[in-house]
C-alpha positions in Angstrom: -2.8 59.6 32.8 -5.3 59.4 30.2 -6.1 62.1 27.5 -8.3 65.2 28.5 -11.0 63.5 26.4 -11.2 60.6 28.8 -12.2 63.0 31.6 -14.8 65.0 29.7 -17.4 66.4 32.1 -21.0 65.4 31.6 -24.2 67.5 32.5 -26.7 66.4 35.1 -29.1 63.8 33.6 -32.0 65.5 32.0 -30.3 68.7 30.8 -30.2 69.5 27.3 -26.8 69.9 25.6 -25.6 70.6 22.2 -25.1 67.7 20.0 -21.5 68.3 18.8 -21.9 65.8 16.0 -24.9 67.3 14.5 -24.5 70.0 12.0 -26.3 72.7 14.1 -24.0 71.6 17.2 -20.9 71.9 15.2 -21.8 75.4 13.9 -22.8 76.5 17.5 -19.4 75.6 18.7 -17.5 77.2 15.7 -19.3 80.4 16.2 -18.8 80.2 19.8 -15.1 79.9 19.6 -14.9 82.8 17.2 -16.6 85.0 19.8 -14.5 83.7 22.6 -11.2 84.2 20.8 -12.2 87.4 19.4 -12.3 86.5 15.7 -15.8 87.7 15.7 -15.6 91.3 17.4 -17.6 92.8 20.1 -20.9 94.3 18.7 -20.1 92.8 15.1 -23.2 92.0 13.2 -24.0 88.4 12.7 -25.4 87.7 9.5 -26.7 84.3 8.8 -25.6 84.1 5.1 -22.0 85.2 5.8 -21.7 82.9 8.7 -23.1 79.9 6.7 -20.5 80.7 3.9 -17.8 81.0 6.5 -18.4 77.7 7.9 -19.6 75.7 4.7 -23.3 75.1 5.7 -26.6 76.3 5.1 -28.2 79.1 7.0 -30.7 77.0 9.0 -28.0 75.6 11.4 -26.6 79.1 11.8 -29.9 80.4 12.9 -30.3 77.7 15.3 -26.8 78.1 16.8 -27.4 82.0 17.1 -30.5 81.4 19.1 -28.6 79.1 21.5 -25.8 81.4 21.8 -28.4 84.2 22.6 -29.6 81.8 25.4 -26.0 81.7 26.8 -25.5 85.5 26.5 -23.0 85.5 23.7 -25.3 86.9 21.2 -27.7 89.9 21.5 -30.8 90.4 19.3 -32.1 93.8 18.7 -35.2 95.1 16.8 -34.2 96.2 13.2 -30.5 95.5 14.1 -30.5 91.6 14.0 -27.8 89.5 15.8 -24.7 91.0 17.1 -21.8 89.7 19.3 -22.2 90.3 23.0 -18.9 91.9 24.4 -17.2 89.4 26.6 -16.1 91.9 29.0 -15.7 92.2 32.8 -19.4 93.1 33.4 -20.5 89.8 31.6 -18.1 87.8 33.6 -19.1 89.5 37.0 -22.7 89.0 36.2 -22.3 85.3 35.4 -20.2 84.7 38.4 -22.7 86.3 40.7 -25.4 84.1 39.7 -23.3 81.1 40.7 -22.6 82.8 44.1 -26.3 83.0 44.6 -27.5 79.5 43.6 -24.5 77.2 44.3 -24.8 77.5 48.3 -28.4 76.5 48.0 -27.5 73.6 45.8 -24.7 72.6 48.1 -26.7 72.9 51.2 -29.2 70.5 49.9 -26.6 68.0 48.8 -25.0 67.6 52.3 -28.5 66.7 53.6 -28.6 63.7 51.2 -25.1 62.7 50.3 -24.3 59.1 50.3 -21.2 57.3 51.1 -20.8 56.6 47.4 -21.2 60.3 46.7 -18.3 61.1 49.2 -16.3 58.5 47.6 -16.7 59.9 44.1 -15.7 63.3 45.4 -12.6 61.9 46.8 -11.9 60.0 43.8 -12.2 63.0 41.3 -10.2 65.2 43.7 -7.5 62.6 43.7 -7.4 62.8 40.0 -7.4 66.8 40.2 -4.3 66.4 42.6 -2.6 63.8 40.4 -2.9 66.2 37.4 -1.9 69.2 39.5 -2.9 71.6 36.7 -0.3 70.1 34.2 -3.1 69.8 31.6 -5.5 72.9 32.2 -8.1 71.4 29.9 -8.2 68.1 32.2 -8.3 70.0 35.3 -11.2 72.0 33.9 -13.2 68.8 33.0 -12.3 67.2 36.3 -13.3 70.3 38.3 -16.6 70.4 36.7 -17.1 66.7 37.3 -16.5 67.2 40.9 -19.2 69.9 41.5 -21.6 68.0 39.1 -21.5 65.1 41.7 -23.0 67.6 44.1 -25.8 69.0 41.8 -26.6 66.4 39.5 -29.7 64.9 41.6 -31.0 68.1 42.8 -34.9 68.1 42.5 -35.0 71.5 40.8 -33.9 70.8 37.3 -34.2 74.5 36.2 -31.6 75.5 38.8 -29.4 72.6 37.8 -29.7 73.6 34.3 -29.0 77.2 35.0 -25.9 76.2 37.0 -24.5 74.1 34.0 -25.2 76.7 31.4 -23.4 79.4 33.4 -20.6 77.1 34.4 -19.8 76.3 30.9 -19.9 79.9 29.9 -17.3 80.7 32.6 -15.3 77.7 31.5 -15.1 78.8 28.1 -14.1 82.4 28.9 -11.6 81.1 31.7 -9.7 79.0 29.1 -7.9 81.9 27.7 -6.1 82.3 31.1 -3.6 80.3 33.3 -4.2 79.7 36.9 -1.9 81.6 39.3 -0.1 79.7 41.9 -2.5 81.4 44.6 -5.6 80.3 42.7 -4.3 76.7 42.4 -3.5 76.5 46.2 -6.9 77.8 47.0 -8.8 75.4 44.8 -7.1 72.4 46.5 -7.6 73.6 49.8 -11.4 74.5 49.4 -12.0 71.1 47.7 -10.6 69.3 50.5 -12.3 71.4 53.1 -15.6 70.9 51.2 -15.3 67.3 51.3 -14.7 67.3 55.0 -17.9 69.4 55.4 -19.8 66.9 53.5 -18.5 64.1 55.5 -19.4 66.0 58.8 -22.9 66.8 57.5 -22.0 70.5 58.0 -24.5 72.0 55.4 -24.0 75.6 56.3 -20.2 75.5 56.5 -20.2 73.7 53.1 -22.6 76.4 51.7 -20.5 79.2 52.8 -17.2 77.6 51.6 -18.9 77.0 48.1 -19.8 80.7 48.0 -16.4 81.8 48.8 -15.2 79.3 46.1 -17.2 80.4 43.3 -16.6 84.1 44.2 -12.8 83.5 44.1 -13.2 81.7 40.8 -15.0 84.7 39.4 -12.5 87.1 41.0 -9.8 85.4 39.6 -11.1 85.4 35.9 -11.6 89.3 36.3 -8.2 89.9 37.6 -6.6 87.9 34.5 -9.0 90.0 32.3 -7.9 93.4 33.8 -4.1 92.2 33.5 -4.8 91.4 29.8 -6.4 94.8 29.0 -3.8 96.6 30.9 -1.0 94.8 28.9 -2.8 95.6 25.7 -3.3 99.3 26.6 0.3 99.5 27.4 
């Protein structure tokens, strides 16, 4: 099997992404990682000059990065208080997950109505790679799983909704990277993907939408359960 980078998921066409090779994009990812990994603590003030020194850059890329992180919800801005780290807590994950439960069924229902044989073949190809990997490489699984869902949403006419899905998907992916999949969650993902493909093949839009709602809700619930277990272990 190839390296994880060979399976890098790509956003739907026309959706802006951060250029990781540009200076601003690099700083954005560095600060984002510091927030996710806890090196920048919840509610910590983010001073552009300090971050610029920390990452060996000027303040302009840092200010740009902070605005991008604000758009994702990782950073908050308050009058006379400046930028601060938004706590990556259970409420944050719950809110992001609930947005997915609301919008993904609608995206899925639309996809079933216009799916081609090539679309179904691509879903089956990616699912085959997911099963071949079988969670051995979790980063690779994450990329493939995102690519699987992107097949269904990438051509949706409402680019604002597609962009919203991608942004929140990437946020949850970043947060979930801290946790391993339980055996129960692994089994559910495999089963639900196969059932989803079957519904698409049969043109069962409502069943596919209902399944995706359960699938997304289950993903969010899994992350929340892992977070609770982590906090309980730290408290003990």
